[in-house]
Structures are given as structure tokens and as C-alpha cells.
KENU-768569 format. One record per atom (N, C-alpha, C): y, z, x. Coordinates in steps of 0.001 Angstrom, whole numbers, padded with zeros to 6 digits, always signed. Example, Ala and Ser with C-alpha at 12.3 -4.5 7.8 and 13.67 -1.06 7.14 Angstrom:
<pts>
-005690+007800+013190
-004500+007800+012300
-003300+007800+013200
-002250+007080+012850
-001060+007140+013670
+000030+007870+012900
</pts>
This chain:
<pts>
+027587-037389+019337
+026761-038329+018570
+025280-038196+018956
+025066-038038+020300
+023686-037926+020767
+023005-036693+020190
+023697-035567+020223
+023126-034324+019705
+022812-034416+018223
+023547-035261+017528
+023363-035389+016086
+021978-035924+015745
+021409-036726+016654
+020117-037353+016371
+018974-036780+017212
+019257-035705+017909
+018214-035109+018735
+017039-034595+017912
+017306-034236+016650
+016226-033711+015822
+015109-034728+015625
+015430-036031+015783
+014414-037065+015615
+013327-036977+016676
+013636-036330+017802
+012674-036229+018901
+011946-034894+018919
+012175-034059+017904
+011480-032775+017852
+009976-032993+017759
+009236-032319+018586
+007780-032477+018612
+007285-033218+019830
+008209-033845+020578
+007815-034500+021822
+007619-033422+022892
+006397-033131+023194
+006076-032067+024150
+005197-032622+025256
+005100-031845+026338
+004217-032241+027431
+002757-032282+026961
+002432-031427+026036
+001062-031423+025522
+000753-032721+024786
+001709-033166+023962
+001492-034423+023240
+001438-035600+024221
+002268-035560+025263
+002239-036622+026268
+000892-036643+026993
+000365-035452+027292
-000934-035371+027968
-002045-035942+027089
-001980-035639+025795
-002964-036194+024868
-002861-037726+024821
-001637-038240+024858
-001443-039690+024835
-002065-040344+026061
-001861-039740+027226
-002461-040268+028455
-003986-040242+028352
-004540-039129+027870
-005997-039009+027759
-006561-040047+026784
-005895-040230+025647
-006371-041203+024658
-006238-042627+025180
-005154-042899+025911
-004973-044234+026489
-006077-044527+027502
-006404-043528+028305
-007476-043708+029285
-008806-043986+028589
-009077-043249+027510
-010312-043474+026763
-010347-044824+026089
-009203-045251+025510
-009146-046545+024839
-009356-047686+025829
-008715-047570+027010
-008898-048619+028030
-010351-048699+028478
-010976-047574+028650
-012370-047563+029087
-013297-048157+028026
-012955-047983+026754
-013845-048439+025673
-013777-049953+025458
-012722-050627+025944
-012597-052069+025692
-012609-052894+026985
-012760-052228+028139
-012686-052963+029404
-013780-054009+029521
-014914-053768+028880
-016029-054724+028942
-015722-056030+028214
-014745-055964+027277
-014468-057121+026427
-013460-058070+027078
-012623-057545+027977
-011552-058345+028572
-011869-058674+030033
-011199-059680+030518
-011325-060045+031918
-010404-059188+032798
-009482-058475+032183
-008541-057638+032935
-009282-056483+033602
-008661-055959+034656
-009205-054762+035307
-008895-053537+034447
-009613-052454+034768
-009390-051210+034013
-007955-050725+034174
-007413-050817+035387
-006064-050297+035619
-005016-051128+034898
-005262-052427+034788
-004342-053279+034027
-004370-052912+032551
-005590-052690+032034
-005723-052284+030627
-005138-050890+030401
-005320-050009+031381
-004771-048652+031243
-003247-048699+031159
-002613-049549+031974
-001157-049684+031923
-000710-050165+030545
-001435-051150+030015
-001111-051647+028669
-001295-050542+027621
-002402-049806+027742
-002691-048738+026773
-001633-047644+026834
-001163-047317+028052
-000128-046289+028177
+001179-046746+027549
+001556-047989+027780
+002789-048509+027171
+002688-048499+025655
+001543-048947+025139
+001335-048947+023690
+001304-047514+023154
+000597-046620+023867
+000443-045245+023393
+001759-044502+023312
+002569-044623+024357
+003841-043897+024346
+004826-044504+023343
+004764-045816+023149
+005626-046441+022138
+005244-045967+020734
+003933-045926+020474
+003461-045456+019166
+003797-043977+018980
+003596-043178+020044
+003913-041745+019952
+005377-041528+019608
+006268-042282+020267
+007701-042155+019995
+008017-042562+018553
+007420-043685+018113
+007694-044154+016754
+007190-043163+015709
+005990-042602+015921
+005433-041621+014979
+006304-040378+014910
+006762-039914+016061
+007594-038708+016104
+008885-038909+015342
+009554-040041+015591
+010820-040324+014887
+010582-040448+013394
+009513-041160+012998
+009216-041333+011569
+008931-039995+010901
+008236-039106+011611
+007923-037799+011032
+009129-036911+010868
+010169-037161+011689
+011370-036312+011622
+012485-036912+010783
+012323-038145+010329
+013373-038781+009526
+013610-038012+008224
+014865-037822+007901
+015218-037125+006659
+015438-038157+005554
+014346-038684+005064
+014409-039680+003992
+013398-039311+002914
+013637-039793+001718
+012774-039461+000574
+012197-040708-000086
+012337-041865+000573
+011881-043107-000057
+010363-043196-000065
+009744-042827+001034
+008287-042860+001116
+007811-041539+001697
+006567-041149+001416
+006052-039892+001971
+006071-039908+003498
+006154-038727+004077
+006202-038597+005538
+004982-039230+006183
+003804-039028+005594
+002586-039582+006159
+002608-041104+006130
+003127-041681+005028
+003236-043139+004944
+004186-043693+005988
+005300-042977+006199
+006256-043411+007219
+005625-043389+008607
+004776-042423+008870
+004145-042340+010183
+003136-043470+010389
+002408-043835+009338
+001460-044949+009469
+002203-046266+009673
+003309-046454+008979
+004130-047652+009214
+004685-047649+010634
+004989-046444+011133
+005505-046336+012496
+004476-046776+013521
+003179-046637+013199
+002136-047110+014114
+002251-048622+014307
+002468-049338+013199
+002610-050796+013279
+003844-051164+014095
+004965-050519+013773
+006193-050795+014518
+006022-050434+015997
+005419-049269+016251
+005223-048839+017632
+004314-049775+018403
+003342-050386+017722
+002443-051326+018397
+003195-052589+018824
+004046-053115+017944
+004846-054290+018309
+005841-053944+019417
+006438-052752+019301
+007347-052322+020361
+006587-052165+021670
+005385-051629+021592
+004583-051406+022787
+004218-052698+023486
+003897-053764+022721
+003528-055031+023356
+004702-055629+024097
+005916-055383+023562
+007108-055840+024279
+007291-055054+025573
+007059-053738+025502
+007177-052913+026706
+006138-053332+027740
+004923-053687+027286
+003875-054149+028200
+004336-055401+028945
+004898-056327+028183
+005376-057567+028805
+006471-057312+029817
+007410-056398+029468
+008507-056109+030387
+007996-055423+031651
+007105-054408+031477
+006579-053663+032618
+005770-054575+033544
+005014-055506+032964
+004179-056392+033776
+004929-057628+034260
+006189-057755+033878
+006991-058889+034343
+006609-060202+033707
+006104-060145+032488
+005695-061363+031802
+006904-062050+031167
+006748-063373+030974
+007744-064146+030230
+007501-063888+028745
+008475-063304+028063
+008272-062933+026663
+008023-064147+025783
+008696-065245+026084
+008467-066467+025292
+007037-066953+025476
+006523-066858+026710
+005156-067276+026985
+004157-066364+026290
+004514-065063+026177
+003611-064111+025528
+003350-064485+024081
+004343-065018+023407
+004193-065326+021977
+003890-066807+021736
+003522-067495+022811
+003076-068896+022662
+001693-069053+023298
+001666-069214+024631
+000401-069432+025313
-000496-068197+025293
+000106-067027+025330
-000685-065792+025355
-000752-065115+023976
-000459-065857+022926
-000377-065267+021588
-001696-064620+021164
-002812-065271+021496
-004109-064714+021076
-004352-063347+021731
-004086-063236+022997
-004255-061973+023695
-003286-060901+023193
-002046-061347+022901
-001057-060412+022364
-001505-059910+021001
-002059-060811+020172
-002518-060423+018838
-003655-059400+018933
-004596-059657+019841
-005716-058725+020004
-005217-057363+020478
-004322-057381+021466
-003810-056120+022000
-003041-055343+020936
-002211-056059+020164
-001445-055398+019105
-002369-054836+018038
-003401-055603+017689
-004360-055141+016677
-005095-053887+017144
-005487-053903+018423
-006150-052717+018962
-005209-051510+018932
-003947-051764+019260
-002968-050667+019213
-002819-050115+017805
-002746-051036+016831
-002611-050580+015441
-003867-049830+015000
-005040-050368+015374
-006290-049718+014972
-006439-048329+015570
-006313-048234+016906
-006409-046925+017554
-005322-045981+017033
-004103-046533+016894
-002978-045693+016451
-003184-045140+015057
-003699-045982+014131
-003902-045511+012752
-004981-044429+012689
-006057-044625+013467
-007123-043613+013472
-006604-042279+014007
-005903-042350+015135
-005379-041127+015750
-004330-040479+014861
-003451-041301+014266
-002407-040762+013391
-003016-040129+012147
-004032-040772+011579
-004694-040191+010409
-005302-038839+010747
-005934-038768+011933
-006503-037483+012353
-005403-036438+012539
-004281-036865+013113
-003163-035944+013322
-002585-035474+011986
-002471-036414+011024
-001933-036054+009707
-002847-035052+009007
-004171-035301+009084
-005113-034369+008470
-005028-032988+009113
-004851-032976+010437
-004739-031693+011132
-003462-030962+010710
-002354-031703+010605
-001095-031086+010181
-001192-030568+008754
-001838-031361+007883
-001997-030913+006498
-002842-029648+006432
-003902-029595+007255
-004737-028392+007282
-003942-027192+007794
-003128-027445+008817
-002302-026356+009361
-001295-025870+008337
-000684-026819+007601
+000282-026425+006565
-000396-025643+005455
-001602-026077+005081
-002333-025353+004044
-002660-023932+004489
-003086-023808+005752
-003384-022475+006273
-002132-021617+006325
-001003-022226+006735
+000262-021479+006777
+000674-021051+005381
+000490-021962+004394
+000826-021615+003005
-000060-020482+002499
-001348-020537+002862
-002253-019469+002445
-001868-018137+003076
-001479-018174+004356
-001056-016951+005033
+000205-016388+004410
+001158-017278+004080
+002389-016821+003419
+002084-016243+002047
+001194-016920+001308
+000827-016409-000014
+000127-015057+000097
-000745-014926+001125
-001445-013655+001324
-000462-012549+001701
+000505-012903+002582
+001510-011913+002979
+002361-011491+001783
+002703-012470+000927
+003483-012147-000266
+002674-011279-001226
+001376-011587-001327
+000497-010775-002176
+000456-009336-001679
+000296-009159-000352
+000248-007814+000217
+001585-007097+000010
+002698-007859+000147
+004015-007241-000051
+004168-006744-001487
+003740-007564-002450
+003838-007162-003854
+002899-005994-004152
+001695-006045-003565
+000752-004937-003769
+001318-003641-003207
+001986-003739-002061
+002584-002552-001459
+003694-002012-002352
+004526-002922-002893
+005602-002478-003778
+005041-001809-005028
+003988-002413-005593
+003368-001811-006782
+002792-000450-006451
+002134-000341-005285
+001524+000916-004879
+002588+001992-004673
+003699+001611-004000
+004760+002584-003770
+005393+003024-005083
+005591+002061-006002
+006150+002420-007309
+005201+003340-008071
+003907+003065-007947
+002915+003896-008624
+002930+005316-008076
+003051+005434-006752
+003122+006756-006138
+004349+007524-006599
+005487+006820-006676
+006715+007477-007116
+006594+007957-008563
+005939+007135-009401
+005748+007542-010800
+004880+008784-010871
+003780+008797-010083
+002895+009958-010109
+003597+011201-009567
+004413+011002-008513
+005148+012138-007970
+006189+012633-008963
+006830+011681-009659
+007841+012064-010646
+007233+012870-011790
+005950+012605-012082
+005281+013371-013130
+005077+014824-012712
+004946+015051-011411
+004696+016402-010905
+005975+017215-010838
+007083+016585-010433
+008312+017323-010127
+008837+018179-011288
+009055+017613-012497
+009565+018450-013585
+008627+019609-013917
+007342+019337-013797
+006337+020367-014095
+006561+021586-013206
+006742+021376-011922
+006970+022490-010998
+008303+023177-011258
+009322+022371-011448
+010658+022951-011607
+010747+023809-012865
+010260+023303-013979
+010352+024064-015225
+009487+025321-015179
+008279+025198-014608
+007439+026387-014487
+008091+027445-013605
+008674+027003-012502
+009314+027945-011589
+010501+028627-012251
+011312+027847-012962
+012475+028442-013639
+012038+029407-014735
+010937+029081-015432
+010423+030009-016444
+009985+031321-015806
+009363+031223-014643
+008959+032424-013926
+010168+033242-013483
+011219+032543-013062
+012456+033234-012673
+013010+034026-013847
+013071+033373-015009
+013593+034052-016196
+012765+035283-016536
+011448+035135-016460
+010560+036254-016765
+010785+037413-015803
+010907+037104-014531
+011077+038153-013535
+012413+038867-013674
+013450+038111-013995
+014777+038732-014156
+014757+039718-015322
+014113+039299-016403
+014072+040169-017579
+013153+041371-017357
+012085+041179-016596
+011114+042256-016439
+011516+043269-015376
+012174+042852-014331
+012478+043754-013223
+013744+043272-012533
+014878+043823-012943
+016169+043405-012398
+016254+043658-010901
+015590+044760-010441
+015665+045082-009017
+014976+044018-008151
+014008+043347-008754
+013289+042314-007990
+014005+040969-008035
+015106+040896-008816
+015782+039612-008998
+016295+039039-007679
+016868+039896-006819
+017407+039401-005554
+016337+038767-004689
+015206+039471-004574
+014114+038933-003754
+013542+037661-004374
+013432+037674-005708
+012902+036520-006407
+013800+035301-006214
+015122+035478-006338
+016056+034369-006159
+016040+033858-004723
+015886+034762-003787
+015805+034354-002381
+014620+033429-002150
+013473+033783-002729
+012294+032948-002569
+012389+031650-003371
+013057+031709-004509
+013253+030500-005286
+014131+029505-004518
+015215+030013-003940
+016088+029141-003144
+015331+028558-001961
+014528+029397-001331
+013709+028934-000205
+012759+027834-000648
+012139+028032-001789
+011216+027038-002331
+011932+025726-002618
+013074+025811-003313
+013796+024598-003700
+014368+023875-002495
+014804+024612-001488
+015330+023968-000288
+014265+023128+000406
+013037+023590+000344
+011942+022824+000946
+011496+021700+000020
+011409+022000-001271
+010803+021061-002218
+011722+019901-002576
+012979+020183-002888
+013855+019148-003430
+014078+017974-002485
+014352+018189-001200
+014604+017031-000340
+013414+016089-000185
+012186+016582-000372
+011019+015759-000107
+010344+015247-001371
+010885+015583-002532
+010205+015174-003757
+010164+013666-003918
+011137+012962-003331
+011168+011508-003434
+010634+010830-002177
+010118+011617-001251
+009596+011032-000025
+008111+010719-000173
+007666+009742+000623
+006258+009360+000555
+005406+010124+001564
+006027+010897+002454
+005260+011646+003434
+005925+012981+003702
+005128+013898+004180
+005622+015219+004535
+004769+015707+005700
+004939+016943+006081
+004086+017534+007117
+003343+018715+006516
+002237+019038+007140
+001432+020149+006650
+002211+021456+006758
+003027+021596+007793
+003835+022804+007935
+004818+022973+006796
+005490+021908+006418
+006448+021972+005302
+005742+022315+003997
+004592+021678+003773
+003853+021945+002541
+003362+023393+002503
+002934+023930+003629
+002509+025331+003696
+003693+026269+003456
+004853+025943+004035
+006046+026780+003831
+006456+026784+002370
+006380+025635+001731
+006733+025567+000318
+005737+026370-000524
+004454+026267-000170
+003445+027032-000893
+003664+028534-000708
+004074+028942+000505
+004334+030361+000746
+005489+030860-000110
+006574+030068-000203
+007701+030464-001049
+007276+030545-002512
+006463+029603-002937
+005963+029596-004316
+005114+030833-004596
+004242+031175-003658
+003385+032346-003834
+004198+033640-003828
+005265+033683-003043
+006122+034870-003033
+006770+035084-004393
+007169+034011-005046
+007753+034123-006400
+006723+034722-007350
+005488+034224-007305
+004458+034746-008194
+004035+036156-007803
+004119+036443-006528
+003749+037784-006091
+004696+038826-006677
+005981+038462-006798
+006937+039378-007426
+006582+039566-008894
+006209+038498-009551
+005859+038586-010981
+004551+039340-011193
+003525+039031-010367
+002198+039596-010591
+001973+040907-009847
+002849+041218-008900
+002724+042481-008186
+001447+042548-007372
+000744+043668-007511
-000471+043882-006721
-001650+043026-007190
-001456+042331-008295
-002542+041459-008778
-002725+040233-007886
-001735+039923-007080
-001812+038719-006251
-001596+039064-004787
-002487+038544-003982
-002319+038599-002531
-002661+037208-002002
-002116+036871-000854
-002427+035548-000307
-002404+035610+001214
-003075+034633+001810
-003084+034512+003262
-003106+033037+003637
-002631+032741+004850
-002576+031364+005324
-003144+031280+006729
-003956+030274+006956
-004520+030012+008283
-004136+028579+008660
-003119+028447+009506
-002630+027130+009898
-002436+027091+011407
-003328+026434+012145
-003154+026304+013591
-001815+025651+013922
-001184+026115+014988
+000152+025619+015350
+000155+024114+015598
-000926+023587+016128
-000942+022154+016450
-001112+021267+015221
-001324+021884+014042
-001443+021103+012812
-000175+021137+011967
+000819+021916+012369
+002025+022038+011544
+002746+020699+011367
+002761+019895+012420
+003477+018620+012348
+002598+017464+011897
+001376+017768+011524
+000476+016714+011046
+000976+016207+009700
+001033+014883+009540
+001499+014313+008272
+000517+014607+007148
+001105+014892+005991
+000290+015264+004835
+001047+014862+003576
+000345+014340+002563
+001026+013883+001346
+001789+015020+000664
+003014+014769+000198
+003804+015822-000430
+003290+016198-001821
+003529+017445-002204
+003325+017955-003559
+001856+018024-003989
+000929+017908-003051
-000484+018044-003397
-000955+019479-003204
-000605+020058-002061
-001031+021422-001775
-000479+022387-002818
+000760+022197-003211
+001376+023108-004178
+000685+023016-005534
+000161+021823-005871
-000589+021672-007124
-001863+022503-007095
-002550+022505-005969
-003767+023306-005843
-003449+024800-005901
-002338+025199-005283
-001933+026608-005322
-001625+027023-006748
-000891+026191-007466
-000563+026515-008860
-001828+026634-009709
-002788+025712-009512
-004037+025785-010264
-004795+027068-009957
-004785+027481-008677
-005493+028702-008298
-004931+029915-009027
-003615+029950-009214
-002988+031082-009916
-003141+030932-011426
-002759+029775-011928
-002708+029580-013379
-004083+029610-014025
-005069+028992-013390
-006398+028866-013989
-007438+029761-013322
-007038+030411-012209
-008002+031251-011519
-007695+032730-011623
-006551+033165-011057
-006255+034593-010981
-005544+035140-012217
-004536+034431-012685
-003670+034986-013745
-004414+035335-015031
-005372+034507-015495
-005993+034801-016791
-006934+036009-016790
-007408+036455-015633
-008533+037386-015703
-008460+038610-014795
-007799+038509-013687
-008104+039469-012629
-007040+040551-012481
-007517+041761-012174
-006609+042841-011825
-006071+042655-010409
-006831+042006-009600
-006404+041732-008237
-007169+040528-007726
-006491+039686-007003
-007143+038499-006463
-006381+037959-005263
-007022+037055-004579
-006452+036505-003353
-006504+034976-003379
-005431+034377-002885
-005403+032927-002643
-005310+032722-001139
-006243+031950-000591
-006283+031706+000852
-006089+030226+001130
-005076+029919+001928
-004804+028547+002325
-005204+028389+003794
-005899+027304+004094
-006323+027080+005465
-006391+025588+005753
-006334+025263+007033
-006408+023866+007458
-007173+023785+008775
-007905+022687+008948
-008674+022491+010171
-008968+021011+010346
-009243+020616+011578
-009674+019258+011887
-011176+019249+012111
-011851+018258+011523
-013296+018163+011691
-013720+016706+011574
-014366+016196+012601
-014908+014833+012595
-013851+013788+012221
-012663+013940+012803
-011613+012966+012538
-010969+013096+011181
-011214+014188+010491
-010628+014427+009173
-009797+015709+009197
-008710+015686+008436
-007917+016892+008225
-008379+017526+006918
-008856+018773+006999
-009369+019489+005834
-008385+020594+005467
-007867+020535+004251
-006929+021542+003762
-007554+022205+002542
-007777+023533+002625
-008491+024269+001587
-007588+025278+000895
-007766+025392-000411
-007138+026453-001194
-008262+027170-001928
-008532+028414-001531
-009625+029195-002124
-009040+030374-002889
-009543+030591-004099
-009105+031764-004877
-010315+032603-005255
-010052+033845-005613
-011127+034761-006040
-010997+035047-007525
-010603+034014-008284
-010373+034166-009714
-011623+034008-010538
-011435+033535-011760
-012541+033507-012720
-013493+032338-012509
-013154+031422-011625
-014070+030319-011352
-013984+029226-012389
-014982+028365-012396
-014988+027240-013326
-015172+027735-014752
-014336+027212-015647
-014423+027555-017063
-014497+026282-017889
-015290+026287-018965
-015379+025097-019823
-014007+024734-020390
-013667+023429-020300
-012437+022882-020866
-011199+023550-020313
-011295+024100-019140
-010117+024694-018519
-009978+024124-017109
-008822+024328-016522
-008574+023851-015168
-007426+022882-015141
-006973+022621-013961
-005821+021738-013792
-006214+020294-013847
-006749+019852-014995
-007256+018495-015101
-006234+017434-014761
-005033+017513-015346
-004011+016494-015122
-003549+016510-013675
-003257+017713-013161
-002794+017820-011783
-003819+017335-010785
-005093+017687-011000
-006144+017263-010087
-006393+015758-010190
-006324+015226-011402
-006477+013778-011565
-005353+013039-010852
-004164+013607-010917
-003022+013010-010222
-003262+012985-008719
-003763+014098-008169
-004055+014168-006730
-005092+013124-006350
-006157+013014-007135
-007215+012058-006807
-006693+010622-006834
-005842+010317-007802
-005307+008958-007900
-004369+008663-006731
-003560+009643-006365
-002652+009445-005231
-003427+009296-003925
-004462+010093-003736
-005292+009968-002534
-005949+008594-002461
-006434+008114-003605
-007065+006800-003637
-006057+005707-003304
-004838+005856-003817
-003802+004863-003553
-003388+004874-002094
-003292+006061-001517
-002840+006194-000128
-003910+005808+000884
-005156+006229+000644
-006182+006118+001679
-007435+005365+001248
-007510+004944-000007
-008742+004311-000461
-009883+005311-000510
-011029+004935+000035
-012214+005800-000004
-012293+006769+001169
-011281+006744+002057
-011351+007608+003240
-010753+008989+002999
-010333+009287+001765
-009817+010619+001432
-010416+011060+000099
-010461+012375-000111
-011031+012866-001370
-010581+014294-001635
-010744+014680-002884
-010518+016058-003331
-011839+016567-003883
-012270+017709-003385
-013518+018296-003864
-013266+019713-004367
-014051+020098-005373
-014005+021450-005939
-015399+022048-005875
-015484+023291-005456
-016772+023982-005432
-016563+025472-005682
-017647+026124-006027
-017557+027559-006319
-017301+028352-005044
-016456+029363-005172
-016210+030287-004070
-017150+031477-004206
-017498+032073-003138
-018382+033242-003168
-017607+034503-002776
-017687+035570-003573
-018608+035748-004713
-018056+035198-006028
-016775+034863-006077
-016216+034343-007320
-015019+033464-006985
-014636+032656-007964
-013477+031800-007787
-013842+030360-007478
-012839+029630-007007
-012992+028192-006754
-012385+027868-005388
-013012+026935-004703
-012454+026374-003465
-012109+024905-003721
-010828+024568-003584
-010386+023181-003693
-010048+022683-002290
-010562+021503-001934
-010328+021000-000580
-009886+019545-000615
-008787+019256+000071
-008322+017893+000256
-008721+017440+001651
-009341+016274+001709
-009789+015705+002975
-009097+014367+003179
-008314+014238+004257
-007603+012995+004552
-007884+012603+006006
-007721+011327+006331
-007930+010904+007728
-006945+011589+008663
-007406+011942+009830
-006545+012535+010836
-005954+011440+011697
-004699+011633+012113
-004076+010682+013024
-002821+010120+012444
-002250+009147+013177
-000959+008572+012810
-001055+007886+011460
-000057+008089+010630
+000013+007424+009350
-000511+008229+008207
-001083+009450+008454
-001554+010263+007363
-000401+010643+006484
-000586+010535+005193
+000457+010908+004253
+001375+009772+003888
+001167+008586+004458
+002026+007471+004141
+001251+006456+003337
+001968+005807+002437
+001357+004712+001707
+001287+003515+002631
+000078+003104+002939
-000074+002034+003904
-000362+000738+003168
+000177-000328+003642
-000055-001585+002979
-001491-002046+003116
-002018-002737+002083
-003346-003307+002184
-003312-004450+003196
-004528-004360+003894
-004568-005402+004876
-005928-006026+004961
</pts>
């Protein structure tokens, strides 16, 4: 039975008791000039009144009732606690209770009134503080929910953008396979080997939000090998990837888009021979990944507009303004595309707004 009602005392802490003692001491000091009683006598009365009011307020605040608002119940508890406190004062001081409400009625009335007055002021301040705390907690919960929804929207947006890329790569690759099989049966075995290698790397990560630079480079190498079989001596490529950058996180399916653009819009349309160079380096806290080709360079109304726009949007979603994609002319010919992302933990992951 006792445990059933323990919840009524929730909130009774040593801190609240200490505040009650401090307030009682202050209240006694503020009225000692008005009474003939000593300060210590008034302090004893104030402590009895204070702890009675504190107990009544706590119980009223924890009551599971819907008849009146919680704040109203606590203010009513101040009145009840003050009357209870005056009885406790009489008992502690050894007073005759009948005498207290007859000969000492005026003093009892003043003491009770002071208890109600001090109690209502303190309780009102406490209620305002609790309301402010609840409002702040509600705002924090609303902000956390907003960030959670923003993160879900961002992740869904990334998946949609990634899904737009996947069929494009798969269909183009399969078309290249068909072309190579028909054009050179002897190269079919090597071509299929590289296609399988490409798909083994690409397929498991197409739905992932992060990858590593090493995996992306390996996938690009398999992709370039497929095109090298098709284009023969027209295509050459090289890769510069420091060993300590292989495990660096990097967004999936971005590097391969730049490689495809270098071939499709750079080398394939014009050149008897050309080179695609992939490289990566760390500089000033940034990871720089470059794809340089020696193709035809910038052409009016040509280029991987959709693919590059997709990369820029994904970079903005993942990193905000701390990442970018830049294009510039290569010397003596061609284009250099460079992705710049922050270096360190969390690169390549969609991070929640904070």
C-alpha cells in the first residue's frame, strides 16, 4: 500500500530541502523586526511552515487528478500547507492548540497569512520556472524531431539521386559488353572478367551511403578496363592513389561518373589516343580527387550535365558548402574534374543537420 502512493513524494530532494531552509531563514530575518519573538523562534516557525508547504505542494503537483490544473492545485496546497504548518509549529513549541486558536488567534492569523503570502510568491516563481523548463524541453524535442525528419528527407533524397545513376551505368556497361562481343569474340573472355569485377564492386554498394576511395578507384579501374578493350590503343589510363588514402571514406558512384564523362565527352568523340588519369591527395584538411583527360576539352552544349549536376547536389546534401566539384581546362588539352570533400571521420556519410 505504501509503495502505491510513493509517487506523490516524487520531487522531494535534498536540494529542495536546502532551498526551503534558505528561504525560511530569509523570511524569518525579514519579519523579525515586526515581532517580539527572537530570530531563532521565528526561524523555527518558518521552518515548520516551509516544510509543511513544501510537502503539500509536492503532493499536489503529483496528484493524478483532472479536476483543476496542476498549478491551481499547487497554489491551493500553499493554503493547506500553511494551516498544517501552524499546527506543526504549535506541536513543536509545545503550545496548547486550543489556546492557539483563542487567546493567540491574532498571532496565529498573522503567521498563517505570512506563510500563505511567502508560499504563494515562491510557488508562483517555481511554477513559472517549471513552465519555462517545459517550454524549453518541448522546443528541444521539436528541434530534435525537425532534425530527424530533415535527416530522413536528406537520406531519401540521396537514395533517389543514387538510384538515378545506377541504371545509367548498368545499361551503358551492358551495351558496351554487347558491342565488344560482336566486334571481337577473342576479347570477350577478358571483357566479361572485367565486367564481373566491376559489378562485384559496384552492386553491393549502390544502395550504401558511404564507400571508400580504394573501392571507388577499383571500380573505376574495372570500368576503364572494359572501355580499354573496346577502344584499344585509343585509351590509356593511370591511377595515383597513396596507400594511406585507400580506406578514406568517399561518396559512392561519384568518381565513376567523372570517369564516364572523361571517356564519353572527352576521349571517345575525337581522339586517336588519349589518357585518363585518376589521382587523390590531401591538402589543407581536404581530400582532393581528380580525373584528368586529354580529350577534346570543353564543348558548347556538350558534357555530362546531368551527371555533374547530380554530383553537385549530392555533395551539397552531404557536406553543405564544405565540398565542391570543379571543372577546368587540362593542359595541353582536355578537362580536369576535381571533387573536394572534407578530410577526416564521417566523409562520405550523410550527416544530420545540427
